[in-house]
C-alpha positions in Angstrom: 73.6 64.3 1.1 70.0 64.2 0.0 70.9 62.5 -3.2 73.1 59.9 -1.5 70.5 59.1 1.0 67.8 58.8 -1.7 70.0 56.4 -3.7 70.6 54.3 -0.6 66.8 54.1 0.1 66.3 52.9 -3.5 69.1 50.4 -3.6 69.7 48.9 -0.1 66.1 47.7 0.5 66.2 46.1 -3.0 69.2 44.1 -1.9 67.3 43.1 1.3 64.4 42.0 -0.8 66.6 39.8 -2.9 67.8 38.2 0.4 64.2 37.7 1.5 63.3 36.0 -1.8 66.4 33.7 -1.3 65.2 32.7 2.2 61.6 32.2 0.9 63.0 30.0 -1.9 64.9 27.9 0.7 61.7 27.5 2.7 63.3 28.8 5.9 61.0 31.6 6.8 58.9 31.1 10.0 55.4 32.4 10.3 56.4 35.1 12.8 58.6 36.7 10.1 55.6 37.0 7.8 53.6 38.6 10.6 56.5 41.0 11.2 56.5 42.0 7.6 52.8 42.6 7.6 52.8 44.6 10.9 55.8 46.7 9.9 54.2 47.3 6.5 51.1 48.6 8.2 53.1 50.9 10.5 55.2 52.2 7.6 52.3 52.8 5.2 49.7 54.1 7.7 52.3 56.5 9.0 53.0 57.9 5.5 49.3 58.1 4.5 47.7 59.2 7.7 50.6 61.1 9.3 52.8 62.7 6.6 50.1 63.0 3.9 46.6 63.5 5.1 47.4 65.2 8.4 50.7 67.1 8.0 50.6 67.9 4.3 46.9 68.5 3.8 45.5 69.1 7.3 42.6 66.9 6.5 42.5 65.9 10.2 44.1 66.9 13.5 45.2 65.2 16.7 46.8 66.0 20.0 50.6 66.4 20.2 51.3 62.8 21.2 49.2 61.3 18.4 50.6 63.8 15.9 54.1 62.8 16.9 53.3 59.0 16.8 51.8 59.1 13.3 54.5 61.3 11.8 57.3 59.2 13.5 55.7 56.1 11.9 55.7 57.9 8.6 59.3 59.0 9.1 60.3 55.3 9.4 59.6 55.0 5.7 62.8 56.9 5.0 61.0 59.0 2.3 62.7 62.1 3.7 62.3 64.3 6.7 58.7 65.5 7.5 59.4 69.1 6.3 60.9 67.8 3.0 58.0 65.4 2.5 55.3 68.0 3.1 57.0 70.7 1.0 57.6 68.3 -1.9 54.1 67.0 -1.9 52.5 70.5 -1.7 54.6 71.5 -4.6 53.3 68.5 -6.5 49.7 69.6 -6.0 50.4 73.2 -7.0 52.0 72.1 -10.3 50.4 68.7 -10.8 51.4 67.3 -14.2 52.8 70.7 -15.3 56.4 72.1 -15.3 57.4 72.4 -11.7 55.8 69.1 -10.6 58.7 67.1 -9.0 57.4 63.7 -10.1 55.0 63.7 -12.9 55.1 60.8 -15.5 53.5 63.1 -18.1 56.3 65.7 -18.8 58.5 63.5 -20.9 58.1 62.7 -24.6 59.0 59.1 -24.0 56.1 57.7 -22.0 58.2 54.8 -20.5 61.0 57.2 -19.5 58.5 59.5 -17.9 56.9 56.6 -16.0 60.2 55.4 -14.7 61.5 58.9 -13.8 58.3 59.7 -11.8 58.7 56.4 -9.9 62.2 56.8 -8.4 64.9 58.8 -10.3 63.1 62.1 -9.6 64.5 61.9 -6.0 68.0 62.3 -7.4 67.3 65.7 -8.8 69.2 68.7 -7.4 66.1 70.9 -7.1 64.4 71.1 -3.7 61.1 72.4 -2.5 61.8 75.2 -0.1 60.4 74.5 3.3 59.9 78.1 4.3 57.7 78.6 1.1 55.7 75.4 0.9 55.6 74.4 4.6 55.5 77.5 6.8 52.8 76.2 9.0 54.7 72.9 9.6 57.8 74.9 10.5 55.9 76.7 13.2 54.4 73.5 14.7 56.7 72.4 17.6 55.6 68.7 17.4 56.2 68.5 13.7 59.5 70.3 14.0 60.7 67.9 16.7 59.8 64.9 14.5 61.6 66.5 11.5 64.7 67.3 13.6 65.2 63.6 14.7 64.4 62.1 11.3 67.4 59.7 11.2 66.5 58.4 14.7 63.1 57.3 13.4 64.6 55.7 10.3 66.9 53.6 12.6 64.1 52.9 14.9 62.1 51.4 12.0 64.9 48.8 11.7 65.7 48.4 15.4 62.1 47.4 16.3 61.9 44.3 14.1 65.6 43.3 14.9 65.0 43.4 18.6 61.6 41.6 18.3 63.1 38.9 16.1 65.9 38.4 18.6 63.5 38.2 21.5 61.1 35.8 19.7 63.8 33.3 18.9 66.6 34.1 21.3 69.0 33.9 18.5 71.0 36.2 16.2 69.4 34.4 13.3 66.0 35.6 14.5 67.3 39.2 14.7 68.6 38.9 11.1 65.2 37.6 9.9 63.6 40.6 11.7 66.0 42.9 10.0 65.4 41.4 6.5 61.6 41.0 6.7 60.5 43.7 9.1 63.2 46.1 7.9 64.5 46.0 4.4 61.9 43.8 2.6 59.1 45.9 4.4 60.7 49.1 3.2 61.1 47.9 -0.4 57.5 46.6 -0.7 55.9 49.6 1.0 57.9 52.3 -0.7 57.4 50.7 -4.1 53.7 50.7 -3.4 53.8 54.3 -2.3 55.9 55.5 -5.2 53.4 53.9 -7.6 50.9 56.6 -6.5 53.0 59.3 -8.2 53.8 57.2 -11.3 51.1 54.6 -12.1 48.2 56.6 -10.6 49.0 59.7 -12.8 48.9 57.6 -15.9 46.5 54.6 -15.6 43.1 54.3 -14.1 39.7 55.9 -13.9 38.7 59.6 -13.7 35.3 60.6 -12.2 36.0 64.1 -11.1 37.0 67.3 -12.9 40.7 68.2 -12.3 43.3 70.0 -14.4 45.8 67.2 -14.3 46.2 63.5 -15.2 45.4 62.1 -11.8 43.6 58.7 -11.9 41.9 56.3 -9.6 43.8 53.0 -9.7 42.3 50.4 -7.4 45.3 48.1 -7.3 47.6 50.9 -6.1 44.8 52.0 -3.7 44.8 48.5 -2.1 48.6 48.4 -1.8 49.0 52.0 -0.6 46.0 52.0 1.8 43.8 54.3 -0.4 46.4 56.6 -1.9 45.8 55.2 -5.4 42.5 57.1 -5.5 44.4 60.0 -7.0 41.6 61.5 -9.0 39.5 61.7 -5.9 42.4 63.1 -3.9 43.3 65.8 -6.4 39.7 66.8 -6.7 39.3 67.1 -2.9 42.9 67.4 -1.5 41.8 68.3 2.1 39.6 65.2 2.4 40.8 62.9 5.2 39.4 60.0 3.0 40.5 59.3 -0.5 37.4 57.2 -1.1 34.4 59.3 -1.9 32.0 56.3 -2.2 31.8 53.4 0.3 32.9 50.7 -2.1 36.3 52.4 -3.0 39.3 50.8 -1.2 40.8 53.2 1.4 42.2 51.4 4.5 43.7 54.6 5.9 40.3 56.4 5.7 38.5 53.5 7.5 41.1 53.4 10.3 41.0 57.2 10.7 37.2 57.1 11.0 37.5 54.4 13.7 40.2 56.5 15.5 37.9 59.5 15.4 35.2 57.5 17.2 37.7 56.5 19.8 38.7 60.1 20.3 42.3 59.6 19.0 42.0 62.1 16.1 39.6 64.9 15.4 38.5 67.5 12.9 38.2 65.1 10.0 37.3 67.0 6.9 35.1 65.7 4.0 33.6 67.6 1.1 29.9 68.4 0.9 27.6 66.6 -1.4 27.1 69.9 -3.3 30.9 70.1 -3.9 31.1 66.5 -5.0 28.2 67.0 -7.4 29.9 70.2 -8.8 33.1 68.3 -9.7 31.6 65.1 -10.9 32.2 64.6 -14.6 29.3 63.8 -17.0 29.0 60.1 -17.7 30.3 60.7 -21.3 33.5 62.2 -19.9 34.3 59.7 -17.2 37.2 57.3 -17.9 
């Protein structure tokens, strides 16, 4: 079932993206559909980066039960797997980063192109699974996280239902509902997931390296812009618990900026950031930086 679902998440949004391109080519896409795409892209990506990744997987911040539920429900709409699956897989990636056991490293294949492609999507079709009770014991014990995990398919459907209903309400037509489904649903999922998956493929092969790590993680600014800061992989692997993936102010990290604002508003708390001493300890000499 996991493999069938993963294949569907790879293929069906791609079909929807083709339909979106056809509609764009015809010049029949209203402004509200573009806004829908942008808003749902933000909900999708911020939910993954802030909720599933930085909060649930790395505990780089905390929040009350309602905010925890909201952020992880938003992330679950991405259809990248149930919360427990996502956390366990990601923690396993950090433990074995770019070594045997890493579920999606682009650097474990003799053929570099094959490795890059495998780490982008086909890895999700493997039979191996990261055991929840081993990699995500704390998440299993959290009632809010367990609730979100239990109703995973509901959140995936909700991610499509919201733009469909809004499209229908905006236009009062079935055509509007269809446009909402295509742009706020399938095209959104295709664009956002491709950006997110580039973090595990592109950002472990191409980009800069400014901190000492024992893997091939790189800072790729293009991926960081598309994936709300996640492309700063060298920063992240050097300081995994950091709520921000940008160490310096000029590095793109939309998720980190929004979380900092949310903290000021009292919506999240306990934001973690490495000390200047620790940053200095892991900074590479200029001659070794890439």
